[in-house]
N, C-alpha and C positions, 0 to 999 in steps of 0.2 A: 218448148221450154229451153232456156239457156242453161247449159251445164256450168255450175258454179266451180270455182277453183277449191278443191278439197285438199286439206293437208292430212296426211297419214303419219302417225308416229306412235311410239309406245306410250301407253296410259301411265299417268303418274298415280301413286297410291291414293291421293286425295281425290282422284276422279273414279276410283273403283266402284263406290256406292252408286254414283250417278249411272254408270254403265250397267250395273246390275239392275237397276230399276228399268233401264231401257230394254235390256234383254228380257226380263219378266214380262214387260208390256208387249213387246213384239211377239214373243212366243205364245203368250196366252191369247192373243187375238187371232192366231192362225186357225182357219176353218179345218176341222178335222184332226187338230193337234190335241193331245191330251191336256186337260185343264190341271190347274194346281191341286185340286182335290183328288185328282186321279194319280198324279205323280209328284207328291210333295218334295221328295228328295231331289228330283230334277230341278224344280223351281227354286229350291234352296241353293243349289249349286249355281243357278243363273244369278240369283240374288247377290251371291257372294263370288262373282266371277273372278274378282282379283286374287282369290285364293289359289287359282290355277297358276298364277305366275310364280308360285313357290315351287312348282315342279321344275326340275332341270330343263333347260333349253326350251321353256315355254314363255311366250310373250303375249300380252294383251295389247292388240293394236286397235287404235281408234281413229276414226274419220272426223275432222273438224270442219265446220263451215267457215266461210271467210270471216264470220263474226265470232269464231272460236267456240261455237256451240258443238257439243258432241252429237253426231248424227249417224254414228254407226260404230260397230266394234266386231272384232273377231279374235279368237284365240289361236295362235300359231305355235306348233310344236316342230322343232327341228329334228327331233328324234321320236319315232312313233311309239317307243316303249312307254312314253309318258302321256300318250293321247287319251287314254282313259275311256275308250268306248267298249262296247261289248264286241262279240265276234273276234275274228283273228287279226284285225288291223294292227294291234299293238306288237304283233310278231313280224311285221313287215320290216325288212332291213333296207339301209341305204334310202330311206324314205322320210319325208316331212309330211305334215298334215295340218289341217285347220278344222276348227269346230266352232259352233255357236255364233255364226255370222248373224248379225242383226243390223237393220237399217231403220232409223226412225221413220215412221209412216209419213211424217210431214215432208221428208227429204227423198222419198222414193221417186224413181225415174231420172235421177241425176247421175246415175252410173257409180254410185258409192259402193255398192256390193261388188261390182266388177273391180273397182280400184283396190278394194280391200283384198279381193281374191288375187289379183295380179301381184300386189305386194307380198303376199304369202308365197306365190310361185317364184318371185324374184329372190326371196330370202332362201327358198329351197336350192335354187340354182347356185347362189353364192356358196351355200354349205356343200355343194357339189353332190347333192343327193340325186338319185336317179328318177325319183317319182314323188308326186304329191298324192296323198290319200285323203278323201273326204267322205262324209256321209250326209244323206238328206232323207226327207220323207215325201210322201205324197202330198201332204199339206203345204209343202214348199215348192210348188210348181214353178214360180218365178225364178227361184234360185236354181232349181233342177235345169231349167231351160238355159239359164245363163251359164252354168257350169259346162253344159254340153257344147254351147257355142264357143266358149274358150278353148275347148279341146279335151275336157275330161270325158272318159268312156266308162260306161257301166261296168262294174266288176262284182258279179254276183257272189264271188268267194268272200267278199268283204260284208255281205249283208248279215244282219242279225235282228233279233226281236228285242225291244226295249219295253218290257212288260207286254201289253197287247199291241204295241206299235211296231210295225215293220220299218226297219231302217235300212236304207239302200246305199251301198258302197259305190264309190267312183274312184278312178285314178287317172292321172296324167303322167306319162313317162317322158323322159327327156333323151 
């Protein structure tokens, strides 16, 4: 498969609803991930993903296909205190993080998740932060493997439970 040229940029407010629908669709299809009936507040947060841009130093990044179709998104936090996860991650200093990475199923295998991840790392380095913190779950094995290939290391000190769901922490240090 030929890798398409993907544009990554900050989402515009008029795109927030579409990205929210993409997030809900992607996360609800993950095998072993809680369904909307099990974690309605989580899915409400996904649907309203643009609201996270109201947090200080948070950005909603999107990936666009050559035809300007939104094919992925992620929320980047240049300051972990606004990251909004469980566990101890929000206490990390000199750190950036990203959450809620999603790629449209029709665009998988094109390196979009990797490009979004690398853009978050680039932003963290520009901010002169010493590390990037992320979380994933067992249901997200494709992302888990990608993060490890890029250089993220498991950090059990960042693990937490989201209801009944174990969430696993990773960090990359510079």
